[in-house]
N, C-alpha and C positions, 0 to 999 in steps of 0.2 A: 268731393264724392264724400269724404270723411265728416265733413262739417254740415253737409246739406243731404236731405235725402232726394234721391236721382235728379240731381242737377242738369241742366242742358250743358252738354259739352259744344262747343264751338269749334269748327275745322280751324287748324292755323293755316295763315295765308302769309306766305313769307315776303310778298311783295309789299314795300312799304313799312315793314316793320322796323320802328324807330329803336327798339331795344337791339336788333340784330346789328344795326349800322353802329350803335355805341360800343357794342362787343367786338365788332370786327375791327373797330379802330384802335383797340387796346393792343399792347405789346404782346406777343406770342406768349411770354412767360407769365404775363399777369392773366391771360385768358386761361392758360393751364392751370396755375394756381387756384383761381377761383373756380374751375370747373371741379378740380379734385376736392376742395373744400366742400362744395355745393354736393357732391355725389356722396361725401363721407357723412354729411347731415342726412342725408335722403336715405341711406342703407341704413343708419342708425334708427331713424323713425321706422322704417319698414320693418325692419327685424322685431319691433314691439307691437306690430299689428296683431291682432286676434284674426282667428279664421274668418269671423263674420266680418271684420272689416276688411279685409283683402276682398270680400266678394261684395260690397257696397257698390250700386250701380250707379251710372250716369246715362243721361239721354243723349247717344251721338247720332247725329244724322247719317252716317255711313255703317256703324257698326251696331248692330241689334243687341248684341252680348256684350255689353261694355262695363266692366267694373275695373275696381283699383287693380287687380291682379292682371287684367287685359292692358290696360294702361302702362303699367310698369314692364310687361313682357315687350309690348309694341315699342315703348321707348328706348329699351335696351337693344331690340334688335335694329331700330333707326339709328342710333349711334354707333353700333358696331358697323353699320354700313358707311358711315361717314368715317370712321377711323380706317375703314379698307381704301376708302377713297383717298385720305391723306397718305396712305402707304403706297398706294399707286403712284402718286404724284411725288413720292420721295425717292423711290427706286431709282429712276433715272439720273439722280443727283449724284449717284455712288455713294462710297463709306462715308460717314460721318467723321470729319477731323477730330482728333483726339486733343 
């Protein structure tokens, strides 16, 4: 959306996502390290956006008011949901050994 005016945004379809399969096959530590590095780069890039850039639009089939701000907020909520899911799965295992 930052490089193109009102680009078409496609819905993510997880079934058959080859990138997910590659990511899921990596050791957890590698996945976590990559995630944190990518999120740091993203946060730095977002911190540099102007107000106009935050509101650059994209055409999404489900969301009429889709812009960079909406996309980042949606992504943050989506990831928070997955973190909660991981927490729920971890709790029954008890304390983490030191």
